[in-house]
C-alpha positions in Angstrom: 0.0 0.0 0.0 1.1 3.6 -0.7 0.0 6.7 1.0 -2.2 8.9 -1.3 0.2 11.8 -1.1 3.0 9.6 -2.3 0.9 8.5 -5.2 -0.1 12.0 -6.0 3.5 13.3 -5.9 4.8 10.5 -8.1 2.1 11.2 -10.6 2.9 14.9 -10.8 6.7 14.6 -10.5 7.5 11.8 -12.9 4.9 12.0 -15.7 6.2 13.0 -19.2 3.2 15.3 -19.6 3.8 19.1 -19.5 0.1 19.8 -18.7 -2.4 18.0 -16.6 -6.1 18.3 -17.3 -8.4 16.7 -14.7 -11.9 17.3 -13.4 -10.8 20.0 -10.9 -8.8 22.1 -13.3 -5.9 22.4 -15.7 -2.4 22.5 -14.3 1.1 23.4 -15.6 3.8 20.6 -15.5 6.3 22.4 -17.7 9.0 22.9 -15.1 10.1 21.5 -11.7 8.7 24.6 -9.9 5.4 24.3 -11.8 5.2 20.6 -10.8 5.7 21.5 -7.1 3.1 24.2 -7.3 0.7 21.7 -9.0 1.3 19.1 -6.3 0.6 21.6 -3.5 -2.6 22.8 -5.2 -3.9 19.2 -5.8 -2.9 18.1 -2.3 -4.9 21.0 -0.9 -7.9 20.0 -2.9 -7.6 16.4 -1.8 -7.4 17.4 1.9 -10.5 19.6 1.6 -12.8 16.9 0.1 -14.8 14.1 1.7 -12.7 10.9 1.7 -14.3 9.1 -1.2 -14.2 12.1 -3.5 -10.6 12.8 -2.4 -9.4 9.3 -3.3 -11.3 9.5 -6.6 -9.3 12.6 -7.5 -6.0 10.9 -6.6 -7.0 8.0 -8.8 -8.0 10.3 -11.6 -4.6 12.1 -11.5 -2.8 8.8 -11.4 -4.7 7.4 -14.4 -4.4 10.6 -16.5 -0.6 10.8 -15.9 -0.1 7.1 -16.4 1.9 6.9 -13.1 3.1 3.6 -11.8 1.9 2.5 -8.4 5.4 2.1 -7.1 6.7 0.3 -4.1 4.8 0.3 -0.8 5.4 3.4 1.4 4.4 1.6 4.7 6.1 -1.1 6.7 5.4 -4.7 5.8 3.8 -7.0 8.5 7.2 -8.7 8.9 8.9 -5.4 9.6 6.2 -4.4 12.0 6.5 -7.7 13.8 10.2 -7.3 14.2 9.7 -3.8 15.8 7.1 -5.3 18.2 9.4 -8.2 19.1 12.2 -5.7 19.8 10.0 -3.9 22.4 8.4 -1.1 20.4 4.9 -0.3 21.4 2.6 -0.6 18.3 -0.8 1.2 18.2 -3.5 1.7 15.6 -3.7 4.6 13.2 -6.7 3.5 11.0 -6.8 1.0 8.2 -6.4 3.2 5.1 -5.3 6.5 6.6 -8.2 8.8 5.7 -9.0 12.0 7.6 -11.6 10.4 9.8 -13.7 13.6 10.1 -14.4 13.2 6.4 -15.3 9.6 6.5 -19.0 8.4 6.6 -20.0 7.6 10.2 -20.9 4.1 9.1 -17.3 3.5 8.1 -15.6 4.7 11.2 -15.8 1.5 13.2 -14.1 -0.4 10.3 -11.3 2.2 10.1 -10.8 2.5 13.9 -11.7 -0.8 15.5 -10.7 -2.7 12.4 -7.2 -1.4 12.5 -6.9 -2.3 16.2 -8.2 -5.8 15.6 -5.8 -6.2 12.6 -2.9 -5.4 14.8 -4.1 -7.7 17.6 -4.5 -10.6 15.1 -1.0 -10.1 13.7 1.0 -8.9 16.7 -0.9 -9.9 19.8 -0.3 -7.2 22.4 -1.2 -3.7 21.0 -1.2 -0.4 22.8 -4.7 1.1 23.4 -3.7 4.4 21.9 -4.9 5.9 18.7 -3.4 8.7 16.5 -5.9 10.5 14.3 -4.7 10.5 10.7 -4.0 14.1 9.7 -5.3 15.1 13.1 -8.9 14.9 11.8 -11.4 14.2 14.6 -14.7 15.3 15.9 -17.3 13.9 18.3 -18.3 11.0 16.1 -14.7 10.1 15.5 -13.8 10.2 19.2 -16.8 8.1 20.0 -15.6 5.5 17.5 -12.2 5.6 19.1 -13.7 5.1 22.6 -15.9 2.3 21.4 -12.9 0.5 20.0 -11.4 0.5 23.5 -8.8 3.1 23.1 -7.5 4.7 26.3 -6.0 7.8 24.6 -6.3 9.6 21.3 -3.6 11.9 19.9 -4.3 14.9 17.7 -1.7 16.8 15.6 -2.0 19.8 17.8 1.5 20.6 19.0 2.0 21.0 22.8 1.8 19.2 26.1 -1.2 18.3 28.2 -0.9 20.2 31.4 -4.2 19.5 33.2 -5.8 16.4 34.6 -9.0 17.6 33.0 -7.5 17.2 29.5 -9.7 15.0 27.4 -7.6 11.8 27.0 -9.1 11.4 23.4 -7.9 14.9 22.4 -4.3 14.9 23.5 -1.7 17.3 22.0 1.8 16.0 21.3 5.3 17.2 20.5 7.0 16.5 17.2 10.2 14.4 17.2 12.0 14.3 13.9 15.4 13.0 12.7 17.0 16.3 13.6 15.3 16.8 17.0 18.0 16.8 19.7 17.6 15.3 23.2 17.9 18.7 24.7 15.0 20.0 22.6 12.8 17.1 23.6 13.7 17.6 27.3 12.9 21.3 27.0 9.5 20.6 25.4 8.6 18.0 28.0 9.6 20.1 31.0 8.1 23.4 29.8 4.8 22.8 31.5 3.0 20.5 33.9 1.9 17.2 32.3 -0.6 14.5 32.9 -0.1 10.8 33.6 -3.0 8.5 32.4 -3.2 4.9 33.5 -5.3 2.4 31.6 -5.9 -1.3 31.9 -6.9 -3.4 28.9 -9.6 -2.1 26.6 -11.7 -0.5 29.3 -10.3 3.0 28.8 -8.5 5.3 31.2 -8.8 4.4 34.9 -7.0 7.3 36.7 -5.4 10.6 35.9 -2.8 12.3 38.1 -0.9 15.6 38.0 2.9 15.5 37.6 5.3 18.4 37.3 8.3 16.3 36.1 7.0 13.5 33.9 5.4 13.6 30.5 2.0 12.1 29.9 2.4 8.3 29.7 0.1 5.4 29.1 0.3 2.0 30.8 -1.7 -1.0 29.8 -1.8 -4.7 30.5 
């Protein structure tokens, strides 16, 4: 499987066409800078649409440009299993990575609970933590996450969670990239008071306690 943005980028970047005509408009592909601008424009249109329409647009661009599908852009099950065996905590992130706030309500359980059950079937022990794809969430999405037994849900809002009253299904987080130093991580974690949430199994969070020195953490069994 490839992420839709990888497919879209490959279609725009590597086609031999110098112009792209699709249902949402006509786009210049005549230079590297034009291709970058076209990719940004198309990506914005994809993000703004309901999931089904968005994926239809990606497929249209791919078909018009004749782009190859390319290699998978996600880990294989064998690679994921090796990470889990090495002690990495693995948690669900949806089955097909849609913005869940643009998915039909009737499809939410398949995306959320389905991804959790897929991991349990393949890996066994799975963390009851959910990261919203693209940060997209709303009341219906959070309800589906809770119904799936998740103890916590992570948004893409940058920050820490300083109060015990913080909704455990609407947690902020800090970004850690390849160039993020340990000093920067420590500074971000110690900047404010954080919350510790303890959960057991699939029943959801059991307790929340204030801590001035430790980041929010999740324990499960």
